[in-house]
C-alpha positions in Angstrom: -0.1 0.1 0.1 1.2 3.5 -0.8 2.8 5.6 2.0 1.4 8.9 1.2 -1.2 11.3 3.0 -1.8 11.9 6.7 -0.7 9.2 9.2 -1.9 9.5 12.8 0.6 8.6 15.5 -2.2 7.6 17.7 -2.4 7.7 21.6 -3.2 4.5 23.4 -6.3 4.4 25.6 -5.7 3.1 29.2 -7.8 1.9 32.0 -7.5 3.6 35.4 -5.1 0.9 36.5 -2.9 1.7 33.6 -3.7 -1.5 31.5 -4.4 -1.0 27.8 -8.0 -0.4 27.0 -8.2 -2.6 24.0 -11.9 -2.0 23.2 -11.5 1.8 23.3 -8.2 1.5 21.2 -10.2 -0.4 18.6 -13.1 2.2 18.6 -10.5 4.9 18.3 -8.8 3.3 15.4 -12.2 2.9 13.5 -13.0 6.7 14.2 -9.6 7.8 12.6 -10.1 5.7 9.6 -13.8 6.8 9.1 -12.8 10.3 9.4 -10.6 9.9 6.3 -7.1 9.5 7.5 -4.7 7.7 5.0 -2.8 5.7 7.6 -2.0 5.0 11.2 1.3 5.1 13.1 1.2 3.1 16.6 4.2 3.0 18.9 5.3 6.7 18.1 6.2 9.3 20.6 2.6 10.4 20.8 1.7 6.8 21.7 4.2 7.0 24.6 6.1 4.0 23.3 8.8 3.9 25.9 6.3 3.9 28.8 5.2 0.4 27.6 7.0 -2.9 27.7 8.3 -4.6 24.5 5.3 -7.1 24.7 2.9 -4.3 25.3 4.2 -2.6 22.1 3.8 -5.7 20.0 0.1 -5.9 21.4 -0.6 -2.3 20.5 0.7 -2.8 17.0 -1.3 -6.1 16.6 -4.6 -4.6 17.7 -4.0 -1.4 15.5 -3.3 -3.6 12.4 -6.0 -6.2 13.1 -8.6 -3.4 13.7 -7.6 -1.5 10.4 -8.2 -4.7 8.7 -6.4 -3.5 5.5 -8.3 -0.3 5.1 -5.3 1.9 5.4 -1.5 1.1 5.8 -0.1 1.0 9.0 3.5 2.2 9.9 4.7 1.0 13.3 7.3 2.4 15.5 10.0 0.1 16.2 12.0 2.0 19.0 13.8 -0.8 20.6 17.1 -0.4 22.5 19.5 -2.1 20.0 19.7 -3.8 16.6 18.8 -7.4 17.7 15.5 -6.2 19.6 14.7 -3.8 16.8 15.0 -6.7 14.2 13.1 -9.0 16.5 10.2 -6.5 16.8 10.3 -5.6 13.1 9.7 -9.5 12.2 6.7 -9.4 14.4 5.3 -6.3 12.8 5.9 -7.8 9.4 3.9 -11.0 10.4 1.1 -8.9 11.6 0.8 -7.0 8.3 2.5 -3.7 8.8 3.3 -1.7 5.7 6.6 -0.6 7.1 8.4 0.2 10.4 9.7 3.6 11.5 13.0 3.3 13.4 14.6 6.1 15.4 18.3 6.2 15.7 19.9 5.0 18.9 18.6 7.0 22.0 20.0 7.7 25.4 23.6 7.4 24.0 24.2 10.4 21.8 25.9 9.2 18.4 27.6 11.0 15.6 26.7 10.5 12.0 29.0 7.6 11.2 27.7 5.6 14.1 24.0 6.4 13.1 24.8 5.2 9.6 26.3 2.0 10.8 23.2 1.3 13.0 20.7 1.7 10.1 23.0 0.0 7.6 23.0 -3.2 9.9 19.2 -3.0 10.3 18.7 -2.6 6.4 20.8 -5.6 5.7 18.6 -7.8 7.9 15.0 -6.3 8.1 12.3 -8.4 6.7 10.1 -5.2 6.1 10.5 -1.8 4.7 12.2 0.8 6.9 11.4 4.5 7.5 14.1 6.6 9.1 12.6 8.3 12.1 14.4 11.7 12.7 13.4 13.2 16.2 16.4 14.9 17.5 14.4 15.9 20.6 14.5 12.3 21.9 17.2 10.5 19.9 20.5 11.0 18.0 19.9 13.3 15.0 19.9 11.9 11.5 21.5 14.6 9.3 20.9 15.2 5.7 24.3 13.7 4.5 23.5 10.5 6.5 20.0 10.2 5.0 21.5 10.6 1.5 23.9 7.8 2.2 21.1 5.5 3.7 19.0 6.2 0.7 21.1 4.1 -1.4 20.0 1.1 0.6 17.0 -0.5 -1.0 15.2 -1.6 2.2 15.1 2.0 3.5 12.3 3.6 1.7 11.8 7.0 3.4 12.0 9.3 6.4 9.5 10.6 9.0 11.1 13.9 10.0 9.9 15.4 13.3 12.8 18.0 13.5 10.9 20.8 12.2 13.9 21.9 10.3 12.6 22.9 6.8 16.0 23.7 5.4 17.5 20.3 6.4 14.4 18.4 4.8 14.7 20.4 1.6 18.4 19.6 1.5 17.4 15.9 1.7 14.9 16.2 -1.0 17.1 18.1 -3.3 19.9 15.4 -3.3 17.8 12.3 -2.8 14.9 12.6 -5.1 16.8 12.7 -8.3 18.5 9.4 -7.4 15.7 7.9 -5.6 12.2 9.2 -6.9 10.3 6.6 -4.9 11.9 7.7 -1.5 9.2 8.9 0.9 9.3 12.1 2.8 6.9 12.6 5.8 6.9 15.6 8.0 6.1 15.1 11.6 5.8 18.7 12.8 2.5 20.4 12.5 3.9 23.9 11.7 5.7 22.5 8.6 2.9 20.5 7.1 1.8 22.8 4.4 5.3 24.3 3.4 6.6 20.7 3.1 3.7 19.4 1.2 4.3 22.3 -1.3 7.9 21.2 -1.6 6.9 17.8 -2.5 6.5 15.8 0.8 4.2 12.9 0.4 2.4 13.5 3.5 2.7 14.0 7.4 2.6 12.1 10.6 0.9 14.7 12.7 -0.2 14.1 16.4 -3.0 16.6 16.1 -4.6 14.6 13.4 -5.5 12.2 16.2 -7.8 15.0 17.5 -9.1 16.6 14.3 -8.6 13.8 11.7 -11.2 15.2 9.1 -9.6 18.7 9.4 -6.2 17.3 8.3 -7.7 15.2 5.5 -9.3 18.4 4.2 -6.0 20.4 4.4 -4.2 17.6 2.6 -7.0 17.3 -0.1 -7.0 21.1 -0.5 -3.2 21.1 -1.4 -3.7 18.2 -3.8 -6.6 20.2 -5.6 -4.5 23.3 -5.6 -6.7 25.4 -3.2 -3.7 27.0 -1.5 -5.5 29.7 -0.1 -7.9 27.3 1.8 -4.8 25.2 2.7 -2.9 28.4 4.0 -5.9 29.3 6.1 -6.3 25.9 7.7 -2.6 25.9 8.4 -3.0 29.1 10.4 -6.0 27.6 12.1 -3.9 24.9 13.6 -1.8 27.2 15.5 -4.0 27.8 18.6 -4.7 24.0 18.9 -1.0 23.2 18.6 -0.1 25.7 21.2 -2.8 24.5 23.6 -1.9 20.9 23.2 1.9 21.1 22.9 3.1 24.1 24.6 0.7 24.7 27.6 1.5 21.4 29.4 4.1 18.6 29.0 3.6 16.5 25.9 1.6 14.3 25.4 -0.7 15.2 28.3 -2.5 17.9 26.6 -2.9 15.5 23.5 -4.5 13.0 25.7 -7.0 15.5 27.1 -7.9 16.7 23.7 -8.7 13.2 22.4 -10.8 12.8 25.7 -12.8 15.9 24.5 -13.6 14.2 21.2 -15.6 11.6 23.2 -12.9 8.7 23.9 -12.0 7.3 27.2 -8.3 7.7 27.0 -7.5 7.5 30.7 -4.5 8.7 32.5 -0.9 8.5 31.2 1.4 6.1 32.9 3.6 9.0 33.9 2.1 10.4 37.1 1.0 13.9 37.0 2.4 16.6 39.5 -0.1 18.6 41.6 0.6 21.5 39.3 -0.2 19.6 36.2 -3.5 18.3 37.6 -4.6 21.7 38.7 -3.7 23.1 35.3 -5.9 20.5 33.4 -9.3 22.3 33.6 -7.8 25.4 32.1 -5.9 23.3 29.5 -9.2 21.7 28.5 -10.9 25.1 28.1 -8.1 26.3 25.9 -8.3 23.1 23.7 -12.1 23.6 23.5 -11.7 27.2 22.4 -9.1 26.3 19.9 -11.5 23.7 18.5 -14.4 26.1 18.3 -12.2 28.8 16.6 -11.5 26.2 13.8 -15.3 25.8 13.5 -15.1 22.5 15.3 -17.1 21.7 18.5 -15.5 19.2 20.8 -16.9 15.6 20.2 -17.9 16.6 16.6 
């Protein structure tokens, strides 16, 4: 299935005891697909992947792929701690029917470009499934443009999900890679760069806010494809208040979980305990999210 359009890095609903709420996750997956999204992306940063065990990550991916039932492609985050575990997870995701895996460069230890290249080169040699590089310098060793250019020579590496927000770096990648590898996929993972990067030739986005307002993101994407750039431009501006309320007003992804709750889902508490200050801020955060949705012409739970 084609990797193009808007892919949602979805949150994981939890019961009050912290266990995965499978029924609600399945309901959420159905809603996202019915709202017109092109694909799903479980086990990403939005899905708080590092707060689950490796077995739970497998379960989340299996549920998501099973519930999507071939309606949309599923990219799965394969953020394990080393090559062996990453390949083991990738094999399982391939068995489940994932379209590809998205793999961050090694985290915790900060690595340079040559070490990052060696890591992905080893994975590309052995992976049973297509690989998207996942560049998120906020949480893992950065994958710079020259390294992406080198890795694009490996057939199994089919694209990059870039969540750096660095437009210049992404344009440099596209400029050097597209002539040699026209099929290489570029997905932007930062809301503020969605329209600019679509106009520059990105195939789509992996945007956390699409898990709150999926139909809005589909409409923005379709407006670009139809050449209605004035509509797309206004919609990009309209995202700013929601983005600020969800991402900057409280620690990520607490605001995102609250916003999905406002859309009628039982998301439950994160596994990361909230401080007293965070808990006291939640009512105001919910109000700001509600105001942002209404300013976009969207009522919560609509």
